[in-house]
C-alpha positions, 0 to 999 in steps of 0.5 A, spaced: 099 248 098 092 252 101 092 259 103 089 261 110 083 265 109 085 271 113 092 272 109 091 274 102 095 270 096 099 276 095 101 277 102 103 270 102 107 270 096 110 276 098 112 273 105 115 267 102 119 271 097 122 276 102 124 270 106 128 267 100 132 274 099 133 274 107 135 267 107 140 267 101 143 273 103 144 271 110 147 264 107 152 268 103 154 272 109 154 267 114 158 262 110 163 267 109 164 269 116 165 262 118 170 261 113 174 267 116 173 265 123 176 258 121 182 261 117 183 268 121 182 266 129 189 263 130 190 268 136 184 266 140 184 260 145 182 253 143 176 254 147 174 261 145 175 258 137 171 252 138 165 256 141 165 261 136 165 256 130 159 253 134 156 259 135 157 261 127 155 254 125 149 254 129 147 261 126 148 259 119 144 252 120 138 255 123 138 261 119 138 257 112 133 252 115 128 257 117 128 262 111 129 257 106 126 250 107 122 251 113 118 258 113 113 257 118 107 262 120 105 261 127 098 263 129 100 265 136 093 266 139 090 260 136 096 255 138 097 253 131 101 254 124 103 252 118 109 251 113 110 255 107 118 252 105 121 248 100 120 242 105 113 243 107 111 238 101 114 232 103 116 233 111 110 234 116 110 240 119 111 237 126 118 234 124 120 241 121 118 244 127 122 240 132 128 241 127 127 248 128 127 248 135 133 244 136 137 249 131 134 255 135 136 252 142 143 250 139 144 257 137 141 260 144 146 255 148 152 257 144 151 265 146 150 263 153 156 259 153 160 264 149 157 269 154 160 265 160 167 264 156 168 272 155 166 273 162 171 269 165 176 272 160 176 279 163 175 278 170 181 277 175 184 270 177 183 272 184 175 274 183 170 269 187 167 269 180 173 266 177 171 258 175 176 252 174 176 249 168 171 243 170 166 247 173 166 251 167 165 245 163 159 243 168 156 250 167 156 249 159 153 242 160 147 246 164 146 251 159 146 246 153 141 242 157 136 247 160 136 250 153 134 244 149 129 242 154 124 245 149 127 241 144 124 235 148 118 239 148 118 239 141 120 231 140 114 230 145 109 234 141 111 229 135 107 223 138 102 227 142 094 229 140 095 226 133 088 224 132 086 231 134 091 234 129 089 230 124 082 232 125 084 240 125 088 239 119 082 236 115 077 241 118 081 247 117 085 245 111 092 247 114 097 243 117 095 245 124 099 244 130 096 243 137 100 245 142 096 244 148 090 239 150 086 236 156 089 229 154 097 231 154 099 231 161 106 229 159 107 236 155 103 240 160 108 238 166 114 238 161 113 245 159 111 247 166 116 245 170 121 246 165 120 253 165 121 253 173 128 251 172 129 255 166 128 262 169 133 261 175 138 258 170 137 264 165 138 269 171 144 266 174 148 263 168 146 269 163 143 275 166 148 275 172 155 274 167 152 279 162 151 284 168 158 283 171 162 283 164 158 290 162 160 293 169 167 291 168 167 294 161 163 300 163 168 301 169 174 301 165 172 306 160 170 310 165 177 310 168 179 312 161 175 317 160 176 320 167 184 320 166 183 323 159 178 328 162 184 330 168 189 331 162 184 335 158 182 339 164 190 341 166 191 343 159 185 347 159 187 350 166 193 352 163 190 356 157 185 359 162 191 362 166 194 365 160 188 367 157 186 371 164 193 374 164 192 377 157 185 379 158 186 382 164 192 386 161 188 388 155 182 390 160 187 395 164 190 398 157 183 399 155 180 402 161 186 407 161 186 409 154 179 409 152 175 409 159 170 405 156 166 401 162 161 398 157 166 394 153 164 387 156 156 389 156 157 390 148 160 383 148 155 379 151 153 372 148 146 372 146 143 365 148 138 363 143 131 361 146 129 354 146 125 351 140 119 347 143 118 341 139 111 338 139 110 331 141 109 326 136 106 319 136 111 314 134 107 307 135 101 307 132 096 301 131 096 300 124 098 293 123 094 287 123 096 281 126 098 277 120 103 283 119 105 283 126 107 276 125 111 277 119 115 282 121 117 279 128 119 273 124 123 277 119 127 280 125 128 273 127 131 271 120 135 277 120 138 276 127 143 271 125 145 276 119 146 282 124 150 277 128 155 275 123 156 283 121 157 284 128 162 279 129 166 281 123 166 288 124 168 288 131 175 284 130 180 287 126 183 280 123 176 278 121 175 285 118 182 285 114 181 278 111 174 280 109 177 287 106 182 282 102 177 278 099 175 284 095 181 288 095 184 289 088 191 288 086 195 294 087 198 298 081 205 297 079 209 302 082 213 306 077 218 311 079 215 318 078 217 322 072 220 329 074 218 334 070 223 341 070 219 347 073 219 353 068 218 359 071 215 365 067 215 372 069 209 376 069 209 383 066 205 388 069 
């Protein structure tokens, strides 16, 4: 497999091996999470359970394909890329990219549908945003269709500019992939009008439900905090009244007997001066373009791993099931042996 001139061989193999490590760990964690969801999600409704399984399954397949079989390297500025995975020797880059786009869109659509489902669960039945079941399923279909618009773009790319792609492949020695071209009018129109449709749909079906759900959660948490603050304030007020009476009595006692008028002056609190912190530059331009691409793709490869961890840790039933997998059998309990206590006198 040829190595591009702007990426060293050491960098190339480090990239591949790091993805193999991330993919292997994610495969195990995502598979265990999917098993826990299938066996421990009886408390969920049928709709939420199906969406959760679909979300986890799409994350599992997307991560496994991306980090173990595909492992692409995208040249964003030049509109091309090549493949370093296991299947790259037998399957063309264009077909692998189409499969990866399909899996990614499945994952994004699952997150969108789960967001709408969670938003519908926490709002009141009398809310104007409460949807009936048929309308909610229509919204699910719209989310799937809009997200998979890029899958259609990837399918169109399979048969577009093949002569130009082959010429670039022979000229550069890489499995290049040209996204746009002057003779690709269908691809340009599909991308342009698809983006015009996706932007308002993303705002209406992704951003607005998330903002409303976040507002409801924050408002509920604020009410709980205010209620707790009122209780703490009442308790503090009672303690303050008791302390005020005690301090007043003590002040009168000290004033009468010692006449010390500077007692409170000597007890003033000393406030430490503020410490000045020098500003430090956090973001520095120390990475080259290939390194930035590797970091971005590595973060994307770890995204499904983080998703599985969040799903398990945020659900008590899932967390209990995970801990039970690695929990040792408790030791056999025996009645405690009672030892008579012997007291001894210590002579002086």
